[in-house]
C-alpha positions as CSV (number, residue, x, y, z in Angstrom):
1,M,-36.2,-0.2,-32.7
2,T,-37.6,0.4,-29.2
3,T,-36.5,-3.1,-28.2
4,V,-32.9,-2.4,-29.3
5,V,-32.9,0.9,-27.4
6,L,-34.3,-0.7,-24.3
7,G,-31.8,-3.6,-24.6
8,A,-28.9,-1.2,-24.9
9,S,-30.1,0.9,-22.0
10,Y,-30.5,-2.3,-19.8
11,L,-27.0,-3.5,-20.9
12,S,-25.4,-0.1,-20.1
13,A,-27.2,0.0,-16.8
14,S,-26.2,-3.5,-15.8
15,L,-22.6,-2.7,-16.8
16,L,-22.7,0.4,-14.6
17,T,-24.0,-1.6,-11.7
18,M,-21.1,-4.1,-12.2
19,L,-18.5,-1.4,-12.7
20,V,-19.3,0.7,-9.6
21,P,-18.5,-2.2,-7.1
22,I,-15.4,-3.2,-9.2
23,A,-14.2,0.4,-9.2
24,T,-14.8,0.6,-5.4
25,V,-12.8,-2.5,-4.7
26,I,-10.0,-1.3,-7.0
27,A,-10.0,2.1,-5.2
28,M,-9.9,0.4,-1.7
29,V,-7.0,-1.9,-2.8
30,A,-5.1,1.1,-4.2
31,W,-5.6,3.1,-1.0
32,G,-4.4,0.1,1.1
33,V,-1.2,-0.2,-1.0
34,F,-0.7,3.6,-0.7
35,L,-1.0,3.4,3.1
36,I,1.3,0.4,3.4
37,R,4.0,2.1,1.3
38,R,3.6,5.3,3.3
39,H,4.0,3.3,6.5
40,E,7.1,1.5,5.2
41,R,8.7,4.8,4.1
42,H,8.0,6.2,7.6
43,R,9.4,3.1,9.3
44,V,12.6,3.3,7.2
45,H,12.9,7.0,8.0
46,V,12.6,6.3,11.7
47,D,15.0,3.4,11.6
48,A,17.6,5.6,9.8
49,R,17.2,8.2,12.6
50,N,17.8,5.7,15.3
51,R,20.9,4.1,13.7
52,P,24.3,5.3,14.9
53,P,26.2,7.2,12.3
54,A,28.4,5.0,10.0
55,G,32.0,4.6,11.1
56,T,31.3,4.8,14.8
57,D,32.1,1.8,17.0
58,A,29.4,-0.6,17.9
59,P,28.0,-0.3,21.4
60,Q,29.3,-2.8,23.9
61,G,27.1,-5.8,23.8
62,S,27.0,-9.6,23.5
63,R,28.8,-9.5,20.1
64,S,31.7,-7.3,21.3
65,P,34.8,-9.2,22.4
66,Q,35.1,-9.3,26.2
67,G,38.5,-9.3,27.7
68,G,39.4,-12.2,29.9
């Protein structure tokens, strides 16, 4: 009986020592994905602010037809 209890205790302890690093890695990856998504949302927001409103003429540039 004692061997079974000790074996179960060892097994649960070894599972915990495996699960803690796995959970840490999962948490770090999830945090990284969260940061990347937040950065992308911010970038899209900034790009939308810097765009001219729809329906306005494009600024004069290399794609605009030049008279001549």
